[in-house]
N, C-alpha and C positions, 0 to 999 in steps of 0.2 A: 506544481503541487500535486504530484501524482504518487500513488503507491500501488505497487502491483503485488498480487498474491499468487503468481504462477507457480504451480507445483504439479509436475507431470510425472507419471510413472509408466515405464515401458511395459510393466507387467499387466497394466490395464488393457483390455481390448479396446479397439477404437469404438467410441460411443459418444453420446451427447454430453455436453457440459452439465454438471450437476446430476450425474447419473445416480448418485447415492442420496439424492435429496427427496426421492419420491415418497418414502414413508413419512418424512416429517412434513412435507408440504402438500402432499396429495396431488402434485402436478405431474403430468406425464413428462418424463425426461426428454428434453429436446423439443418439446412441443411448444406452441405459442401459448402465452398466458395473458391474462388480463391484469391491469393495474387495479388491485383490490385492496381492501383493508388488510394491513399486515396482522399476522397472528402472534401467538405466544412464542417467545424465544425458546429454542431447544438446544441442548448441549450435544455437539457431535464434532467429528473431525471433518475438515474440508474434503470434498470429493476430489478425485484425481481423474485425469483423462490422458490418453495417449498423446505423445508428441505428434504434431501434424505430419512430420516427415517419416514417422515410423521407426526412427532410430532413437538411441539413448540421448535425450536432449541434455544440454549443458546444465539445465536446472535439476537434473537428477541428483546432483551433489547436494542441492538444497533440500531435496526430499530426504536424503540420508540424514542431513543435519536435523531436520524436523523429526525424523523417526527417533533419533537419539534423544531429542528434547522430549518427545512424547513418552519415551521409556522412563526418562528421569521424572517427568510429571506423574507417571503412573506410580513410581516408587513413593513419591511424596503423598499422593492420594491414598495409597495403601496404608501408609503410616498414620495419616491423619484422619482416615475414614472417608467414605464415598461422598462425592459431590452430587447433590440432588437438586434439580431445578425446582422452582416453587411448586408445591403440591396443593397449595390453597390459593386458588385464583381470586378468592374474595378478599384476601389480605393484600391490598394494593401496595402497601409499603414494602412488605417482605418480598412480594412477587417482583416489584420493580427493581429492588436491590439485586436479587438473584438474576433477573433478566439482564441486568447490566454487567454481570460477571463480578459482582462485588463480594469480597470475602466477608466472613462473619467475625473475623478477628480484628483487633484494633490496628491502626497503622504502625508499621515498623519504624524504628528510628531512621530518619532520613539518611540515605547513603551519601558518601562523599564523592564529589566529582573532581578528578584530577585532569589538568590540562597542561600540555607542554608545547613549546614552540622550538624550532631548531635553534640550538645554541643557548637555551635557557633552561633553568631548573623547573620542574613541574610545580604549579601552584594549585593548592587544594582549597576548595570552598565548600562548606557544608550548606545544604539547602535548608530553608526555613521549615517550620512545622506546617503540616498540611491542613491544620484546622482553619487557616485563613488562606492566604495565597500560597501557591505551590512553591514558587521560587522567591528569592529575596527581593527581586525587582519586579515592578509591574510590567507585564509583557504586552498587554493589549490583544492577546491571542487565546483561542480555544483550540484544542485538538479534537478532531472528530474521527472516531474509530468506526470502521465497519465491523459489526458484531458477527458477521458470517451467516446471518439468517434472515432477520426481518427488519433491521434498522441500524441505528447508530448509538454509540456511547460517546457522550461529550464530556471532556475534562476541561472545566473552566479554570484556567491556570491562575487567574487573579482573584477568584472567589473561593477556590479550594473545594469545588463541588463536582459531583458527577451526575449526569442526566442520561436516562435512556429514552430514546424517541423512536417509535415505529415509523417506518418510511414506506409509503405505498410504492410498489415497483421494485423494492429490494428483494433479491432472491438468494436462496442458499445455493450451494454447489460451487465448484471451482470455476474460475474465469481469469483471463489475463489481467484485468484491472479490477480490483475489488471495489475501489472507490476513487473518484477523480473529481477535482474541483475545476469548474469553468466559471470565472467571475463569481457571482453570488449563488451559483447553483452547484449541486452535487450530481454526479453521474453514476448510474448503476446499471447492472443488468446483463443478461444474455438472452438470446431469443427475441426478446422485446427490450429495447434500450430506453431507459427512463431517466428523465432529469427531475431533480427535486429542488424547488426554488426556496432558498433560505429566507427570503423576505415575505413570501406569501404562504409557505408550507404546502404548496400545491405540487403534485407530481404530474408530469406531462410525458406522454409517449412520443419519443422521437422517431420511432420506426422499428420495423422488424429486421433483425440481422443476427447472425450467429454470435458475433461479439462486436465490441467497439474498441477503438484505440484512440489515444489523444492526438489532436492535431497541434501543430505549432502556432497556428492562427488562434487568437484569443477567444473567438466565439464559434469555433467549429469542432467537429468530431468526425472521425472516419468510421464508417460502417463497413464491416467485413462479413460476407456471406459465403460459407462453404456449401458445396452441394449437399442437399438433404438437411442442412442446418447443423451438421456434425463437424467438429474439428477433424480434419483428415489430411492426407497428403495429396489431395486433389487441388486443382487450381481454383482459388476463390475469385469472386467478383467484389469490387470495392467502389465506394462512392463517399462523398463528403456532404454533411448536412450542417445547418446552423442550429442554434439552440431552440428554435421553434419547430425543428424537424423538416424544414424545407431543404430540398437537395440543392447544392451549389455547384456540384460537378455531375457529369454523366456517370451512370453505372457502367463500369467497364471491367472486362476480365483482366486479372493481373498479368497474364501472359506467361506464367511459369508457376511451378509448385513451390510454395513457401508459406511462411507464417508472418504476416504483417504484425509488427509490434508497436510501432510509433510513427506518428506523422513527421514529415520533413516539410520545409517550405516547398509547397507545390509537389508533394510526393509522399512516399512511405519508405521506412526502413523495414526490410524483410529478412527474417532469419531463414536460412536454408542450410542444407547439409554441406554446401560448397562455400559457405561464408555468409557475410552480411551483404545484401544487395540494396543499393540506393536506387529506388524506382521513381522516375519522373512522370507525373500525371499528364503533362502536356504532350510529351512524345510517346507516352505509354511504353517506355523502355527503361532498362537498367543503365544508368549513367556511370555507376561506379561500383566496384566490388571490393569489399574489405575482407582480407584473410582467406584462409583455406580451411576446410573442415567445418564442422557444425558451428555456425555463428550464433552468438548471444549478444543481444543489445541490452545495455543497462539503462541508458537514458539518452535523451536528445535535447539539445538547446536550440536556439534559433540559428546557431552557426557551428555547433560541434556535436559529435556523437561519441558516447562512451560505449565500448564494445570489447568483445574478446572472442577468440575461437578456442574450442576445446583443445587442451584441458583447462584453459582459463587460469593460468598461474599469474598472469599479468593482465591488468585492465588497460586498454588502449584508449587514448583520447585523440580523435582526428577531427580536423575541421572539415566541413562539408565541401569546401572548395578544393581540398586536397593539398593545401599549402603547408600544413604542419601535422606532425604525428608524434605523440609522446606516450610513454608507458608509466604506470604507477602500480605499486604492489597492491594486491588484493587477493583474499582467499576466495576460492571458487564459490563457497556458500554465500559470500557477501556480494558478489557481482550483481545479481538482479536487483539489489536494494540500493545501489549507488544513485545519487541524485545531484543534478546540476542546480546551482543557485538560480533564481529567476532571471538574473542578468547573464548567466552563462559563464561568469568569471571564475567560479569555484566548483569543485566536485566533492561532495561528501561521500565517503566510502565507509560504510559500517564495518566494524571489526568485531571479533568475538567478545571484546570487552568495552567497546565504545565506538569511536568514529575517528577517522583521519580526514582532514580537509586538505585538498590539493588545489594549487593554482592550475586552471584548465589549460592555459597556453604553454606553460613551462613544465608542468608536471611536478613542480616543487612542492614539498610538504610544508604547509602553512601552519598547521596546528594538529596535535594529536590529543585525544581526550579518552579517559576511561570513566565509566559510570559506577563502578563498585557493585554491580549486581551480584547477587549471591548464587545465581545459576547461569550456566551457559545457554545462550539463546541467540538466534538470528536477530540482529538489530534492524529496525525500520528507521528511515530518516525522512525529514521534511523541513523545508525552509519557510521562513516567514516571507512576507512580500518585499522586505527591504534588502535581502541578500546578505545580511550581516548576522542573522540569528538562525541556527539550525537546531532542530529538536531531534532527539532519537528516543526510541522506545524499544524495550525488549518485546519480542513476539509473545503475546500472552493469550492466544486463543484457547489453548487447553488448560490454562492456569487461572488462578484467582488473584494474581498480583502482576504488576508491571513496574519496571524501573524506567523513569523518564529522565532525560538530561536536556539541559539548555546550554548551548555553546555560543558564546558571543565572540565573533571574530575581531570586532573592533577593540575589545578590551582584553582579548586572549584569556577569557575566563570560562569556567564551566561549573555548573551545579547539577546535582543528581538527587533523586528521591525515589524511594520505593513505595508504591501505593497499593492498598488492598483492593485493587480493581483490576479485573482481567477481561478476557473475552475479546481482545482486539486483534483482528487480522491485519489491518493496515490503517493508516490515518492520513488525513490532510490537515494542514494548518489553515485556520480561518480567523480573520480579524474579529474580535469579540463583538464589535458593533454590527457586523454583518450577521452574526448568529443570535442577536438579541431577541428576535421574534421566536426562534426555536427554543431558546432557553426559557422565555417567559411562558411558553405554552406547556411546559412539562415540569414536573416536580424535580427540584434539585436536591440532592442528598449531600450534606457536608461530609467530606471525606474524613475529616478529623473525628466525626461522630460515629463512624462505622464500627460496629462491635461494642458501642457504648450505650446500647438500648434503643438506637434509632429504629 
């Protein structure tokens, strides 16, 4: 259940993560920070940093897509008038709505979701009104979006509400993983890596590191430290910690220049200009190389890796033991957002209009879905815990609306709805009962009432 927000630009000089966040946060870029009370949400674009290898990273194409999106968003904003964050901090209701990226207009008519499977005609299902539950069936899930600054926006799919919650330890600025879920905790941060417990609402500092990346082990995380605390093309040191911050491996140098992006069983997947390197922690050596040229890792399961090498016109699925290798179609802009199901059996690949679901071992297309969104946008994807339901969302950080879809593999159905809620950089899927304390501690705004005098 991970979602990344990596967006790097070669035009940026090498520098700290979140270099553009200084004015809004008052923190020294790249410096150590303390876990303090989160402040007021500000509206801004995510910061960008240079690729660690100093070359044009494969995700540059995603930056181009986001630039086009931002231009389109600017045209919309120009036509509709400027968007202003809450100017009256004493008006808790209005401030909370705007902090959560909520539009002042009523919900649009739900979009239609179309789903097709090989050899069948597409079936279309309209989503239910957002005044109660978002989708026609009870999901048992909430979607938790990183708002890009100081907290999260929670979409309660079964109650049809949105909630903004400040999170101690959440930071602005770009980073490889915007938000990550480990069991009942959320993981954030750069410089100082912080976990937020959904059951106690407590933030805990796991330790100081330039960035973190997910581990395949269920209760671990990899800490990555580049010299000086800056993303660079210098060799990092790496170590693994548990969810209380205790080190479970030694701190060791990686042994070569590269950018670790995801944990493997007993190791790391590392992007380099010469391909993707599979690094083993026990031997402290590269045990396998995938591809030639700049390597890009989309996601890793317990037994497979989804990756490509520039120009990334195909997404490759390889098992970690080297016994199979298949290719699936994918646009370069969508590669970084592809996600394996929790059991690793399927790979969801966002498309410009929805998502394609592939069988991981064969590469066969299982289902293709369109969400009917009115604007082009990178899609974000996340699975529920059962590996049969995948959710997608349009990237909504610079906008005041998002289009959500729910794809059911077992029923081969899809629903989609456009909501007047935006400001989402990335999301994770959380069972509603695990988010109950968080929901109870903050005011929930009925989405169906937005723009109707709430």
